[in-house]
C-alpha positions as CSV (number, residue, x, y, z in Angstrom):
1,E,-29.1,-7.4,-3.7
2,D,-25.3,-7.0,-2.4
3,I,-23.0,-7.9,-5.6
4,P,-19.4,-8.4,-4.2
5,P,-16.6,-7.0,-5.5
6,M,-15.3,-8.5,-8.5
7,Q,-11.2,-9.1,-9.1
8,L,-9.9,-7.2,-11.9
9,K,-7.7,-8.6,-14.5
10,D,-4.2,-8.2,-14.1
11,G,-4.7,-6.5,-17.9
12,V,-7.9,-3.9,-16.6
13,F,-5.8,-3.3,-13.3
14,R,-3.0,-2.2,-15.0
15,C,-4.8,0.3,-16.8
16,I,-6.4,1.8,-14.1
17,M,-3.0,2.1,-12.1
18,Q,-1.6,4.1,-15.6
19,L,-4.8,6.2,-15.1
20,Y,-4.5,6.7,-11.6
21,D,-0.4,7.1,-12.0
22,C,-1.7,9.9,-15.1
23,L,-3.8,11.8,-12.3
24,L,-1.6,11.7,-9.3
25,T,1.4,12.9,-11.8
26,E,-1.4,15.9,-12.9
27,V,-2.1,16.6,-9.2
28,H,1.5,17.1,-9.0
29,E,2.4,19.0,-11.8
30,R,-0.2,21.3,-10.8
31,C,0.8,21.7,-7.6
32,K,3.4,23.7,-9.1
33,K,1.3,26.3,-10.8
34,G,-1.7,26.6,-8.5
35,L,-2.3,24.5,-5.6
36,S,-5.9,25.8,-5.7
37,L,-6.8,23.6,-8.8
38,A,-4.3,21.0,-7.6
39,K,-6.8,20.1,-4.6
40,R,-9.6,19.9,-6.6
41,L,-7.7,17.4,-8.9
42,N,-6.7,16.0,-5.9
43,S,-10.1,15.7,-4.3
44,S,-11.6,14.5,-7.5
45,L,-8.6,11.7,-7.8
46,A,-10.0,10.6,-3.8
47,F,-13.8,10.2,-4.9
48,F,-12.8,8.1,-7.7
49,C,-10.5,5.6,-5.0
50,Y,-13.8,5.7,-3.1
51,D,-15.6,4.7,-6.4
52,L,-13.7,2.0,-7.2
53,L,-14.0,0.6,-3.7
54,S,-17.7,-0.4,-4.4
55,I,-17.1,-2.2,-7.5
56,I,-13.4,-3.7,-6.9
57,E,-11.8,-5.6,-4.6
58,P,-10.8,-3.0,-1.5
59,R,-6.9,-5.1,-1.5
60,Q,-6.4,-4.1,-5.4
61,V,-7.8,0.1,-4.5
62,F,-5.1,0.3,-1.9
63,E,-2.6,-1.6,-4.1
64,L,-2.6,1.6,-6.2
65,G,-2.0,4.2,-3.4
66,K,1.1,1.6,-1.9
67,W,2.3,1.2,-5.5
68,R,2.6,4.9,-6.2
69,H,3.6,5.8,-2.7
70,V,6.8,3.5,-2.6
71,N,7.8,3.8,-7.0
72,H,7.0,7.7,-6.3
73,K,7.7,10.6,-3.7
74,I,4.2,12.4,-3.4
75,P,4.9,16.3,-2.4
76,A,4.7,16.9,0.7
77,R,2.2,19.6,0.1
78,L,-0.3,17.0,-1.0
79,Q,0.4,14.8,2.1
80,G,-1.2,17.6,4.4
81,G,3.0,18.0,5.5
């Protein structure tokens, strides 16, 4: 039986947003020290987001990336540039 994705309450979503922000900041900091670890952390973050897609509404998952991209500069090395 398929369970529809749930809409998270604002407080819970803010906690996930803070976790996402913390992890992406760590990826950015590790990128300065060694690209290998940064790539592994970035992959883990991608799997985290992918798993979120099966639990919560996709719109909320995409809001995480949009919020981070708008509010912070993501290093070009992590964007594939």
